[in-house]
N, C-alpha and C positions, 0 to 999 in steps of 0.2 A: 361648438367645435368638437366636444367629446363624442357627439353622434357620428362623426366622421369615421371613427374606429370600426363601427359595425358594417359600413358600406362594402368593404371587400368580402364580407360574408353574405350580406343580403343580396348584392347585385348578382353574383353567380347562382345563388339559390333561386331567385325569381327568374333569371334567365333560363335555368334548367326547366322550370315549370312551363315557361312560355314556349320554348322550342319543342317541348313534348307535345303541346297542343297543336303545333303545326308539323307534326312528325312526317306526314305523308307528302308534304310540300317541300321537297328537298331544297329547291332553290331558295325558298324563304328561310329555312332553318340554317342554311349555309351563311346567308347574309346576316341574319340575326346573331349567329354565333360570332362572326367577325366583329360586328358592331359592339356587342356586349363585352367581348374580350378586350377591345381597344378602350372602351369606356372604363372597364375595371382597371386596366393598366394605368389610365390617366388618374383615377382615384388613388390607386396605390402610390403613384409617383408624388401626387400632391400630399398624401398622408406622410410619406417619408420626408419630404421637404419640410413640412411643419415640424415633425419630430426632431430632425437634425438641426433646424435653425432655432427652435424654442426649447421644448422639453417633451418628455413622454406624455402621452394622452391616455387618461384613464376613463373608461366608461363604466359607471355603476348602473346596470340595467334596472329599470323600474324604480330608480332612485333609492335602492337598498344599498346603504353604504358598506364598503368593505369592512369586515370579511363576510357579511351576512348575505349579500346578494351575489348574482353572477357578475363577475368582473372581467372586462376585456382590457388588455394592457398593450398599447402600441408604444413599446419602448424602441430604442434604436435597432436592436437585433431583430425583433419581430417585424418591424416595419420594413427593414431591408430585405428580409426573406419573403415577405408578402410581395414586395416589388419584384424580386427575382422570379417568384412563382408566376407572376402575371406576364413577365417578359417571355418566359418559356411557354405560357398558355397561348399567347398571341401567335407565336411561331407554329404551334400545333394546330391552332384554329385555321390558319391559312394553308397548312400542309394537308390536313385531313381530307378535304374534298378530292384531292388528286391521288390519295392513297387508299381510301376506303372503297369497297364495292357499294353499289346502290343498296344492296340488301343490308349491309352493315349500317349504312347511314339511316335507313328507315327502321332499324331495330334500336332506336333511341340512343345512338352513340353520343349525339350532341348534348342530350339531357344528362347522361351520366358523366360526360366530360365536365359539365358545369358543377354537378354535385361533388365530383372529386376535388375541384378547385375550392368549393365551399368548405369541405372538410379539412383540406390542407391549410387554408387561410385561417380557419377557426382554431386549428391546433397551434399555429404560430401566435395567435393573438390572445388566447385565453390566459387568464391569471389564476385559474382554478384547476386543481389536479383531476377532480372528477370530470369536469368538462373537457379536459384534455382527452380523457378516455372516451367521452361522447363524440368528440370530433374525430378521433381515431376511427370509431365505428362508422361514422358518416363516410369518411374517405374509403374505408375498407369495403363497405357495402357497394359503393360506386365501382370500386376496383373489381369486385366479384362479378359484376355485370360486364365490365369491359374485358376481362380476361377470357370470358367464354364467347365474346361477340364474334360470330362466324361459325361456331358450332362444329369445328373440326375435332376429330378424335383426340389428337395430341393436346388440343386446348383443354378438353374435358378431363383428360388424365392429369395434366399439370395443375388444373384449377382445383381438383380435389385435394392435392397436396397443399396448395397455396391456402385454401380455405381452412383446412384442418389445423395447419400450423398457426395461422392467425387467430382462429377461434381459441386455441389452447393458450396463446400468449395473452389474449384479451381476458380470459378467465383469471389468469395470474395477475393481470393489471388491476382488475377491479378488486381482487383479493388484497393486493398490496395497498390500494387506496383505503380499503376498510381497516387494515392494520394501522395505517398512518392516522386515520381519524380516531381510532381507539387509543392511540398513544398520545396524540397532541390535541384532539378535540376539534379539528378544523381540516378543511381541504383547500382553503385559500393558500396559494403557494407562498405569498409574502408572510402570512401569519404562521404557516408551518415553519418557515425559516426562522422567524422570530422566536418561536417557542422551542425549537431545537437548540438555538443559541442559549436559551435560558436554562433548559433542563439537561442539556448535553446530549451528544450523539451516543447514547448507551448501546448495549448489545442488541436490544430489540430494534432500535431505529437503524443500526448498521445492517442488521439482517434484512430489514425492509428495503434498505438502499440497494443491497445486492440483488434482491428479488426484482426491484424496479429496473435495475441495470440489465438483468436477464431478459426482461420483457422488451425493453427498448433495443437491446443488442440483437434480439431476434428480428425485430422489425427493421433494424438498420443493416442486417446481414453481416454482422461482425463474426470473426472467428470465435468459436467453431460452429456458430449458429447460422451460417450462410448457405448451407447445403440446399435449402428449398428454393433459393432465389434465381440463380442464373437461367435455368430452363423455363421457369415460370414466367420470366420477363421477356423471353423471345418468342413465345408461342402466339401471342395476340398479333394484331396488325401493327405495323411499324410505328404509327403515331401513338398507339397505346403503350408500346414498349418504351417510347421516348418519355411519355408522361410518367410511367412507373419508375424508370431509371433516374429521372430528374428529381422526382418529388417524394415518392413513398419512403425510400430508405433515408432520405434527408429529414423527414419528419421524425424518424427514429433517432438519428444522431442529434438533431436539434433538441429533442426531449432530454437526452443525456447531458448535453451542454447546459441546458436550463436548470435541471434538477441538481446536477453535481457542481454547479458554480453558485447556486443560490442556497440550497437546503443542506446537502450533505457535504460540507466542506471542513469537517472537524476531525476526520480520520484519514487525512491525505496519504499517510504512509501505508494504509490498507487499500483504499479505493483507487486513488489516482496513480499510485505506483503500479497497481495491477493493470490499469488502463494502458500504460506504456507497453507492457508485454503483449497484451491483446492486440494493440495497434500494430506492433511489429509482426505478429503472426498473421494478422489479417492482410498486411501488405504482401508477405511472402506467399501465402496460400492463394491469394487472389491472382497474382501474376503467374504463378504456376498453372492455375486453371486457364488463364488467358493464353499461355504458351502451348498448352496441351491440346488445343482444339483447332480444327480447320474451318469451323463454322464462324463466319464473320460476325454474325449477330451475337454469338456466344462469347466471342473475344471481347466485345464491348461490354456485355453483361458482367463477365468476370472482372473487368476493370473497375466496376463499381466498388468492389470489396476493398482493394488497396486504397481507394480514395477515401472511404469511410475510415480506414486505418490512419491515414494522414490527419484527418480532422480530430480523431480521438487522441492522437499523439500530442497535439497542442493542449488539449484539456489535461492530459496526464502530467505534463511538465508544469502547467498551471502558473505561468508567468506572463508578463506583458507581451513579449514576442510570440510565445506559444499560442496564447488565446487570439491574438491578432491574426496569426497564421491560420488558425482553425476557421475563423469567421471568413477571412479572405478566400481560403480554399473551398469552403462550403459554397459560397456564391459562385466562384469560378466553376466548380464541378457541376452544379445544377445546370449551368448554361452549356458547357462544352459536352456533357454527356447527352443532352438533348440533341445537339448538333450531330454528334457521332452516330447516335441511333438513327437519326433521319438520313444521314449519309449512307450508312450500310443498308438501310432500307431501299434507297435508290439503286445502290450497287446490285443488290439481290434482284431487284425488278428488271434492270437492264441486262444482267447476266443470265437471268432465268434460274439462278441457284444461289444458295448461301455457302456452298462448299468451295473453298479456295482452290482445291485440287482440280476443279473443273473450270477455272478462270484463267485469264492471261491476255495481255495485249489490249485491255480496255482503254488505255490512254489514247489509242488511235481513233477511237469512236467517241469517247466522252472525256476530252482533256480537262475541261473545266471541273468536272466531278472529281477527277483524280487529284488535281491540285488543291481542291477544297479539303480532301482527305489528308493530303500532305500537311497542309497548314494546321488542321485540327489535331493531327498526331503530335506536332510540335507544341501546340497549346496545352494539350493534355499532359505531356511528359514534363513540361516546365522548362522548355528551352527559352533563354532570354530573347526578346524582351516581353514574352507573352505572360498572360495572367497566372498560369501554373507556376512560373518561375518566382513571381512575387510571393505567392502563398507559401511555396516551399522554402524560399529564402527566410521568411519570417519564422517558419516552423523550425528550421535547422538552427537559426540563431537562438531560439528558445531552448532547444535540446542541448546545444553546446554550452550555453550559459549555466545549465544545471549538470554539466559533465556527463550527459547521457550519450556516451560514445557509441554503444552497441546499436541503439535505435537509430542514431544518425547514419551509421553505415548501412543498416538495413533500408532506410529511406532512400539513400543515394542509389543503392543497387536496384531497388524496386523501381525507381524512376527510369533507369536505363532499360530495364526489362519491359516496363510499360511502353516506352517508346518503340522498342523492337516489336512487341506484340501487335501494335497498330501499324507500324511501318511494314510489317509482314503482309498486311492486306494490300498496301500500295505496291510493294515489290512483286508479289506473286499474282495480284489481280490486275494491275494496270501495266506493269512493265512487261517487256517481251515483244516478240514479233507480231505483226498484224495478222489476225486470223483471216484467211482467204476463203474459208468454207462457207461463209455467210451465217455462221452460228450466232453472231451478234448483229442481228438486224437492228437498224436504227430505231430506237423507241423514243417517244416524246417524253421529255422531262419537264414540260411546261408546268409551272406552279410548284415544282418540287425543290428547285434550286434556291428560289427567293428566300424562303424561311431559313435555310441553312446559312446563306450569306448574312442575313439579319442577325442570327445568333453569333456567328463568327466575328461580326463587327463589334458586338458587345464584348466578346472575349478578348479581342485585340485591344479594345479601349481599356479594359481592366488592367492590361499589361502596360501599354504605352502611356496611359493616363494615370499611372499609379500614384504620382505625386499629389494628385487631387483627391484620390480615393483613400490612400493609406491613413491620413489623419483621422478620417471619419471611422475607419475600422479600428484604429488604436483607441479612439474614444469609446467604442463598444467594448473593447477588451478591458479598459479601465473600469467601465461600468460593471462588467461581469465579475471582475476580481474583487469588487466591493459590494457585497450583498445588501449593505445598509442603504444604498442609493435606491434599489428596487423596493425594499421594504418601506422606506419612508415615502416614496412617491405613491405607493398603492394604499398604505394605511394612513397616510397624511399625518404622520407623527411629528 
């Protein structure tokens, strides 16, 4: 049973190698990509079912017991995020053939797509801080290839910034890991947590905690370290933007959730209080960015930042409702951001531009696409009964129970502005008189709408089916608030 944990890493890794061998046979690679993506989703769903109905699954590779060997930990949080990753991946696998040019497909898109999923899944499942760094590098190397796929000048310009920022943060990451090893003598996260409990979170360890937060906050695009992200995420093909928006920043915020709920929980007045203010500033500056642009892709990219702020807010208050809200909102945002990136990609394709000032009246030609955007805007903003509402309700209950009034007000204002920023696309792009000049010649959206409907169905279910999902999410928050559960399951004490 324990070997099941490695399958969400091994399957996409092998799939990436296999599709690379058939690279020139596009029809074959498309079919293989869809089949492997569905297979991996099935494995992730089965893994999640086992974890939620029994207990966490620990794999000690090579039979080296923790903390000496490489440990993979499928606990409730990791398994849920791996499942969500593969829900997103399936949508992108079916969308990609209708979005990419033949040149992009034959330049190993499908191979790097699978390698990206490998790195993301590995980052969620690893129980080792150094291997978290390794899986970060795997997903980053895949993302370096994907961001330049197409070879346009703007892609190359943004990719230089993207690569340099991530290289710098990776250097800091491995440096922080070295400091932790020097301080506690291990890189196994469970044993680090145990030893920090014993010797106390002294000045050195608190400094390392701040350094790690800086690394993860850069990758998660939190204030003020988000400046590299919005334009970098919109220059590749739409399907690549969707993968980046759904997964890359989420690995960064997941790492913050994991490290600061397991290891560094002994100076809450310093670390977690700071998180609340950073969360609030991320919300405000993110929505300001979204409101300041007329580029529809950039509007969605900027809306990643306040979402990460909402998730960090739950960690900052560090109580049952707050942590439940963070987990719920994390899953919700991974799915809805993918859907929104895919929607604006279709809008840009049919309109021939990403500039809102050059659009209008699209509802007369593509009514289905317009109403999908309308629903997605409501889901994102947290209008009842959609998934965003459930996550935000839990988060606000968490902040109010700790009397954090200022961040609560900021969160409510940000939610309204997020709704306006996306509805602006609907009002100015779809509403209006029918264009009679023939500017919007009817273009086929075959194969592009299905993946969007599939993702929105999951988002709607997360909202209307909350009574079935919230108990599981609350069990995850209970788990995160008690580090001893993780420590004992990994170290078998």
